[in-house]
C-alpha positions in Angstrom: 76.5 124.1 41.7 79.4 127.4 41.9 78.5 130.1 44.3 80.7 133.7 44.0 79.8 136.2 47.1 79.2 139.6 46.3 82.6 141.6 47.1 85.0 143.9 45.7 87.0 140.9 43.9 83.6 139.3 42.6 83.8 140.3 38.6 87.3 139.5 39.1 86.6 135.1 40.4 83.2 135.6 37.8 85.7 136.5 34.4 88.4 133.9 35.9 85.8 131.3 36.1 83.9 132.1 32.5 87.6 132.2 31.2 88.0 128.5 31.9 84.8 127.7 30.9 85.5 129.7 27.6 88.8 127.3 27.3 86.9 123.9 28.1 84.7 124.5 25.7 80.5 125.1 25.7 79.6 121.4 26.3 75.8 120.9 24.7 73.2 118.0 25.7 71.3 117.7 22.2 68.9 115.6 24.6 68.1 118.5 26.5 65.7 120.9 25.2 62.4 119.2 23.8 60.9 121.9 21.0 58.1 121.1 18.2 54.4 122.1 18.0 52.9 120.8 20.8 55.5 122.9 23.0 53.5 125.1 25.0 55.7 127.6 25.0 56.6 128.0 21.6 57.2 132.3 21.4 61.2 132.3 23.4 63.3 134.2 21.5 67.0 132.9 21.8 70.0 135.4 22.2 68.3 137.8 23.6 66.5 140.1 26.8 63.2 138.9 28.4 62.1 140.4 31.3 60.8 138.5 34.1 57.6 140.0 36.5 56.5 138.3 38.5 52.2 139.2 38.8 52.0 139.8 43.0 55.0 140.3 45.3 53.7 136.7 46.6 54.9 135.3 43.6 58.3 136.0 43.1 59.1 133.2 43.8 57.5 131.6 40.7 58.9 134.2 38.7 61.9 132.4 39.7 61.0 129.0 38.2 59.7 130.4 35.7 62.8 132.0 34.9 64.5 128.7 35.1 62.4 126.2 33.4 63.3 129.3 30.3 66.8 129.6 31.3 67.3 125.8 30.7 65.0 125.6 27.1 67.6 128.4 26.9 71.3 127.2 27.6 70.5 123.8 25.9 73.3 121.7 27.8 75.7 125.2 28.4 75.5 126.5 31.7 73.6 128.6 33.1 75.2 131.9 35.4 72.9 132.9 37.9 72.6 136.2 40.0 70.4 136.7 42.6 70.0 139.9 44.8 70.7 139.2 47.9 67.4 141.3 48.7 65.3 138.8 46.3 66.6 136.2 48.6 66.1 137.7 52.1 62.4 138.2 50.1 61.8 135.4 48.2 64.3 132.2 49.6 67.6 131.1 48.4 68.4 128.2 46.1 68.1 124.8 47.7 70.0 121.9 46.5 67.6 119.8 46.3 64.3 122.5 44.6 67.2 122.4 41.6 67.4 119.0 41.5 63.5 119.0 41.0 64.1 121.6 37.8 65.9 118.9 36.4 69.0 121.6 36.7 72.8 119.9 37.3 74.5 122.0 39.8 77.4 121.7 38.1 75.3 123.4 35.2 75.3 126.1 37.4 77.3 129.4 38.4 75.9 131.4 41.6 76.5 135.3 42.0 74.8 136.7 45.0 74.8 140.3 44.9 74.1 143.2 47.3 73.4 146.2 45.0 70.8 146.2 41.9 74.2 147.9 39.8 76.6 144.5 40.7 73.4 142.7 39.8 73.6 144.3 36.6 77.7 144.1 35.9 77.2 140.9 36.7 74.8 139.9 33.6 77.3 142.2 31.1 80.3 139.9 32.1 78.4 136.6 31.8 76.0 137.3 28.6 79.5 138.2 26.8 81.0 134.8 27.5 80.2 132.8 24.4 80.7 129.6 26.5 77.1 130.6 29.1 73.3 129.8 27.9 71.7 131.4 29.4 71.7 134.2 32.4 68.8 134.8 34.8 69.1 138.0 37.4 66.5 137.5 39.8 66.1 141.0 41.7 63.8 142.5 43.9 62.5 145.9 44.2 62.6 149.4 41.9 66.1 150.7 41.1 67.7 153.6 38.7 69.4 151.1 38.0 67.1 149.1 35.5 67.6 152.0 33.2 66.9 152.2 29.6 70.2 152.4 29.1 70.9 150.0 31.3 68.9 147.5 29.5 69.7 148.2 26.2 73.3 147.2 27.3 72.4 144.5 27.7 70.6 143.0 24.9 73.6 144.2 23.7 76.3 142.3 25.8 73.3 138.8 24.9 73.6 139.7 21.0 78.0 140.2 21.7 78.0 136.7 23.4 75.1 134.7 22.2 73.5 133.9 26.0 70.1 134.7 26.5 69.1 136.7 29.8 65.9 136.3 31.5 65.4 139.2 34.1 63.5 138.8 37.2 62.1 140.8 38.5 59.4 140.6 42.2 58.0 143.8 43.8 58.1 146.5 41.2 56.5 147.7 38.6 56.6 146.9 34.5 59.1 149.2 32.6 60.4 150.3 29.7 63.1 148.9 28.1 65.2 146.9 25.0 63.4 144.0 26.2 62.3 140.9 23.4 59.5 140.8 25.8 58.1 140.9 28.5 56.2 139.0 30.8 53.8 139.1 34.2 54.0 135.2 36.1 52.1 133.6 38.4 52.0 131.0 40.8 49.0 128.6 39.5 47.0 126.0 41.4 49.0 122.4 40.5 47.4 118.4 40.2 48.5 116.6 42.4 50.9 112.9 40.6 50.0 109.6 41.1 49.7 108.6 44.6 49.0 111.9 46.4 52.4 113.2 45.3 52.9 117.1 44.9 52.4 118.1 41.1 55.0 119.9 38.7 55.7 123.8 39.0 52.9 125.5 37.3 53.0 129.1 36.4 50.6 131.1 34.9 52.3 133.6 32.2 50.9 137.1 30.4 53.0 137.7 27.5 52.2 142.0 27.9 54.5 143.1 25.1 56.2 141.8 22.7 59.3 144.1 20.7 58.2 145.2 17.2 54.3 144.4 18.1 52.7 140.7 18.2 49.5 139.2 20.2 50.1 138.3 22.9 48.7 136.3 25.3 47.8 134.2 28.9 49.5 130.6 29.3 48.7 127.8 31.9 51.7 126.0 31.7 53.1 123.2 34.5 57.2 122.0 33.9 57.6 118.6 33.0 61.4 118.2 34.8 62.4 114.8 32.3 61.7 116.9 29.1 62.7 119.6 30.3 59.6 121.6 28.7 56.6 123.3 29.4 53.6 121.3 28.9 49.7 122.2 29.4 48.4 120.8 32.5 46.9 117.8 32.6 42.5 118.2 32.1 40.8 118.8 34.9 38.7 115.7 36.4 35.8 115.2 37.7 33.7 116.3 34.1 34.6 120.6 34.8 36.0 122.3 32.0 39.8 122.2 31.3 41.5 125.7 30.5 42.6 127.3 27.8 46.2 126.9 27.8 46.4 130.3 25.5 43.9 133.1 26.1 43.2 136.9 25.7 45.2 138.8 28.3 43.3 139.8 31.7 42.1 143.7 31.8 44.7 143.7 34.8 47.7 142.4 32.7 47.0 145.0 30.1 47.0 147.7 32.3 50.4 146.4 33.7 52.0 146.8 30.9 53.8 149.8 29.5 
């Protein structure tokens, strides 16, 4: 995992690293992502911007983990750039090597860029999205900021279209706002089922699609992350005769109110 701390020359360092990736060529891993009709998360569109909002400040870790899962799927074996706002790191914690491994992410495929402010974070996103070697970009930010304007969102969408990478913009401590994103999501953590022998269960999420560009159906997916297959899937049925949760259901009224 390459780590670039945001300093006055951070963008220069990032450009140098991206140029090296461009020269080496985009490396693909054919088995990186499993897709199909049984995939719990079919609506992901690559090469565009997706807005991810933590349903509550306490869900900041969940929205970052959910964004990493989407980034792994979208990157298809190519490098991932993760731009991390320092305030998000203070509130939700910094990336942890063993934790990234548990998500199925190899540190050598991740370029981590830490920024002190949102303006620098957006600049990192634009620069990374323009590189043809980058498969996905995750930008994680905390709080409201004027820098998250509609104009800034359009610039990111254009950069994603130019380079072909997918941008996941994960925000916590902020209310959903208009943007040029293809989709807008509200993400919360969900109780996971222990594995055999009482081992900790897979990371589980409740992801509500608040808005799809151009209209279309919305809903809520209850899903867990499968590290081996690098995909989201419905959780295993609950034991004890309880009715399992549907993999998709209409968005809750509270979620609908949050949509802009």
